[in-house]
Each structure stands twice: as structure tokens, then as C-alpha cells.
C-alpha positions in Angstrom: -56.2 118.3 -16.5 -55.2 119.8 -19.8 -54.9 123.6 -19.6 -54.8 125.1 -23.1 -55.5 128.3 -24.9 -58.6 128.8 -27.1 -56.2 129.7 -29.9 -54.5 126.3 -29.8 -57.8 124.5 -29.6 -59.1 126.5 -32.6 -55.9 125.6 -34.6 -56.4 121.9 -33.9 -60.1 122.1 -35.0 -59.2 124.1 -38.1 -56.5 121.5 -39.1 -58.9 118.7 -38.5 -61.6 120.4 -40.7 -59.1 121.2 -43.4 -57.8 117.6 -43.7 -61.3 116.1 -43.5 -62.2 113.5 -44.8 -58.7 112.2 -43.9 -57.6 112.2 -40.3 -55.4 115.2 -39.3 -52.5 114.9 -36.8 -49.9 117.0 -35.1 -48.2 118.1 -31.9 -48.3 121.1 -29.6 -44.9 121.6 -28.0 -44.1 123.2 -24.7 -41.1 123.9 -22.5 -39.6 120.7 -21.0 -41.2 119.9 -17.7 -43.9 122.6 -17.9 -47.0 120.8 -19.1 -47.9 124.0 -20.9 -48.8 123.7 -24.6 -47.4 126.6 -26.6 -46.2 125.9 -30.1 -48.6 124.4 -32.6 -47.0 121.9 -35.1 -49.4 120.5 -37.7 -48.0 117.4 -39.3 -48.8 115.3 -42.4 -50.8 112.1 -42.0 -48.6 109.7 -43.9 -51.5 107.3 -44.3 -53.8 109.9 -45.9 -56.7 107.9 -44.5 -60.1 108.7 -43.0 -59.7 105.9 -40.5 -56.0 105.9 -39.4 -53.1 108.3 -38.9 -49.4 107.9 -38.7 -46.7 110.6 -38.5 -44.3 110.6 -41.4 -41.2 109.2 -39.9 -38.8 111.7 -41.4 -41.1 114.6 -40.5 -41.4 113.2 -36.9 -37.7 113.0 -36.6 -37.3 116.6 -37.8 -40.0 117.8 -35.4 -38.6 115.9 -32.4 -35.1 117.2 -33.1 -36.4 120.8 -33.3 -38.2 120.3 -30.0 -34.9 119.0 -28.5 -33.0 122.1 -29.8 -35.6 124.4 -28.3 -35.7 122.5 -25.0 -39.3 121.5 -25.6 -41.3 118.3 -25.4 -44.6 117.1 -26.9 -47.2 118.3 -24.4 -50.2 117.5 -26.7 -50.4 114.9 -29.5 -53.5 115.4 -31.4 -55.4 113.7 -34.2 -58.9 113.7 -35.6 -61.6 111.1 -36.0 -63.7 111.7 -39.1 -66.8 109.5 -38.5 -66.7 108.5 -34.8 -66.6 110.1 -31.4 -63.3 111.5 -30.2 -62.2 108.4 -28.2 -58.9 106.6 -28.7 -59.1 103.4 -30.8 -57.1 100.3 -30.0 -54.6 101.4 -32.7 -54.3 104.9 -31.1 -53.6 103.3 -27.7 -51.0 100.9 -29.2 -49.2 103.8 -30.8 -49.3 106.1 -27.7 -45.5 106.3 -26.9 -45.3 109.6 -25.0 -46.2 108.8 -21.4 -46.3 112.5 -20.3 -48.4 113.8 -23.3 -52.0 114.7 -23.4 -53.7 112.9 -26.3 -56.3 115.1 -27.8 -58.9 113.9 -30.2 -61.1 116.1 -32.4 -64.1 114.6 -34.1 -65.2 116.1 -37.5 -68.1 113.7 -37.8 -70.6 116.6 -37.5 -69.9 119.6 -39.7 -71.3 122.2 -37.3 -70.2 120.7 -33.9 -66.8 120.8 -32.4 -66.0 117.7 -30.3 -62.7 117.8 -28.5 -61.6 115.5 -25.7 -58.3 114.8 -24.0 -56.8 111.6 -22.6 -53.8 110.3 -20.8 -52.6 107.0 -22.2 -50.1 105.0 -20.1 -49.3 101.4 -20.4 -52.4 100.8 -22.5 -54.7 102.4 -20.0 -56.9 105.3 -21.3 -58.0 107.9 -18.8 -60.1 110.8 -19.9 -59.2 114.2 -18.4 -60.9 117.6 -18.2 -59.9 120.4 -20.6 -59.6 123.9 -19.3 -59.7 126.2 -22.2 -58.3 129.6 -21.5 -59.0 132.8 -23.5 
């Protein structure tokens, strides 16, 4: 189960809406070993695409080094889907490289509805998990 604050969920949704019609992406870091998302890190979709996302490699290197310096890890890796339900695509699954991370998808297909779902992706297997949103 992903336990996350309302503030962080709202930040993911706001980033997804701001980047629409392109997919948005980013990370929420937390202390190593804690599984507690704390620090919101919006990133640039290097593809600038409504159907695909990819972290810019230089930005990703910088973000991961900063997490290392702060004794953090990527607790949440998020991105948006602009025209479909928030479920990982085959490409999303193939790029899932953080076995301990929660993969959160936000759908911006409906302008007045917030769809947020979380998954664990391990060895190509997608497992949806509950989200507990804390105030």
C-alpha cells in the first residue's frame, strides 16, 4: 500500500494538468528504507509527447545524485496518461527499473476528474496497490 499526503497527490495532479497534452513525469523522494514519500521532484519529459515519457538523462543523473547526497531514494515514480486510464503501458513496464518504487499514474483524460492509481512493477509483473491519502 502507498501511504502519501494529500499535498503530494495534489502536486502530481497539478504537474500532470500543467503539462497536458504532453505526459508529465517526476519522482517523490523519501529517506532510504522508509517507504515514506516526502520530497516532490517534477522532471522534464524529454520526449515532449502526449503518448510517451522519458526522463532527460542528465536531469535524471542530477536528481539521483542529489537523492544519494541526501540519503534518499525514489519512493514514487509518477507520470501521466493524457488520453487513457492510469494503467502502465507495455513501455512503462519495460522501463520500470526501481524495484522498490511505487509507480503512480495520473490520468488527465477527463478535465474535471482526477484519476490516480499506484502499482508495483517487478520483473515485468504489474500489481495494483491501494493508496492511502493522508491529510
